[in-house]
C-alpha positions in Angstrom: 40.7 20.1 -46.0 40.0 23.5 -47.3 41.2 24.4 -50.8 41.5 27.9 -52.1 41.2 28.5 -55.8 42.0 31.5 -57.9 40.3 32.6 -61.2 43.1 33.8 -63.4 41.2 36.8 -64.7 41.2 40.3 -63.3 37.6 40.6 -62.3 35.7 41.8 -59.3 33.6 38.7 -59.0 32.8 35.8 -61.3 30.1 33.1 -61.2 30.4 29.7 -62.8 27.9 26.8 -62.7 29.2 23.3 -63.3 27.0 20.2 -63.8 27.9 17.1 -61.8 27.8 13.5 -63.0 24.3 13.0 -61.6 23.0 16.1 -63.4 23.1 18.3 -60.3 24.2 21.9 -60.8 26.8 23.5 -58.5 27.3 27.3 -58.4 30.8 28.6 -57.8 31.2 32.2 -56.8 34.7 33.7 -57.1 35.0 36.9 -55.0 37.5 39.4 -53.8 38.9 40.4 -57.1 39.7 44.0 -58.2 39.8 45.1 -61.8 41.7 48.3 -61.0 44.5 46.7 -59.0 44.5 43.5 -61.2 43.6 41.3 -58.3 42.0 38.0 -59.3 39.0 36.7 -57.4 39.2 33.6 -55.2 37.0 30.8 -53.9 37.5 28.5 -50.9 35.9 25.1 -50.8 35.7 22.6 -48.0 33.6 19.8 -49.4 35.5 17.1 -51.3 32.7 16.7 -53.8 32.8 20.3 -54.7 36.6 20.3 -54.9 36.7 17.3 -57.1 34.0 18.6 -59.4 35.9 21.9 -59.9 39.2 20.1 -60.4 37.7 17.9 -63.1 36.2 20.8 -64.9 37.5 22.4 -68.1 38.0 25.6 -66.1 40.6 23.9 -64.0 42.2 21.7 -66.7 42.7 24.8 -69.0 44.4 26.7 -66.1 41.6 29.4 -65.9 41.1 28.3 -62.3 44.2 27.2 -60.2 44.6 25.8 -56.8 46.7 28.2 -54.7 46.5 26.8 -51.2 45.4 23.8 -49.1 44.7 24.2 -45.5 44.4 21.1 -43.2 41.6 21.2 -40.7 41.2 19.2 -37.5 39.0 16.8 -39.5 42.0 16.1 -41.8 44.6 15.2 -39.2 45.9 11.7 -40.0 45.2 9.5 -37.0 48.3 8.4 -35.2 48.8 4.8 -36.4 48.9 2.3 -33.7 52.0 0.2 -34.2 51.2 -3.4 -34.4 53.1 -5.3 -31.8 55.9 -7.3 -33.3 55.5 -10.9 -32.3 58.3 -12.0 -30.2 60.3 -14.9 -31.7 59.6 -18.0 -29.8 62.6 -19.6 -28.1 63.9 -22.5 -30.2 65.1 -25.5 -28.3 67.8 -27.7 -30.0 68.1 -31.0 -28.2 70.6 -32.5 -30.6 73.5 -30.3 -29.5 75.3 -31.8 -26.5 78.9 -30.8 -26.8 80.8 -27.5 -27.5 82.0 -28.9 -30.9 78.4 -29.7 -31.9 77.4 -26.2 -30.8 80.0 -24.6 -33.0 79.0 -26.8 -36.0 75.3 -26.0 -35.5 75.7 -22.2 -35.2 78.4 -21.9 -37.9 76.4 -24.1 -40.4 72.9 -22.7 -39.7 73.8 -19.1 -39.5 76.8 -18.8 -41.8 79.2 -17.9 -39.0 82.8 -18.7 -38.3 82.9 -18.9 -34.5 85.8 -20.8 -32.9 84.8 -20.0 -29.3 81.9 -22.0 -27.9 81.2 -19.0 -25.5 80.8 -16.6 -28.5 78.7 -19.1 -30.4 76.5 -19.5 -27.3 76.1 -15.8 -26.8 75.1 -15.4 -30.5 72.6 -18.3 -30.1 71.1 -16.5 -27.0 70.6 -13.4 -29.1 68.8 -15.5 -31.7 66.7 -17.0 -28.9 68.1 -20.5 -29.3 68.6 -22.7 -26.3 70.5 -26.0 -26.0 69.0 -27.8 -23.0 71.3 -30.9 -23.4 74.5 -28.9 -23.9 77.3 -29.9 -21.5 80.2 -27.5 -21.4 82.4 -29.9 -19.4 81.6 -28.6 -15.9 
């Protein structure tokens, strides 16, 4: 990501040196300002280290330097997340249900339903991936 900063002083150019945590010195050069027109100089930074160092400095905290724009680069594009496949619910087999009345009791009790029709209860159970292998519907 490229970040563009502006020095809030009407100068032609300005130079600032900041010291990092390890003692290394980083030189920042704000350019493109114009005293006559009152244009403030700017600086663009690409490296995260340099951006973080500037943003943690007293210049930035006091408002002397402000962030005016962020530009995403091709390196910054968020990778398209690969959706994790949702595991399919296993089919539950209920051997204890053998009659339509037992089917209604099982579905209404276990799923807080109020079915009165075994066909509707069986359709609901199918959506919930429940099978009743010993169910006899009086054929």
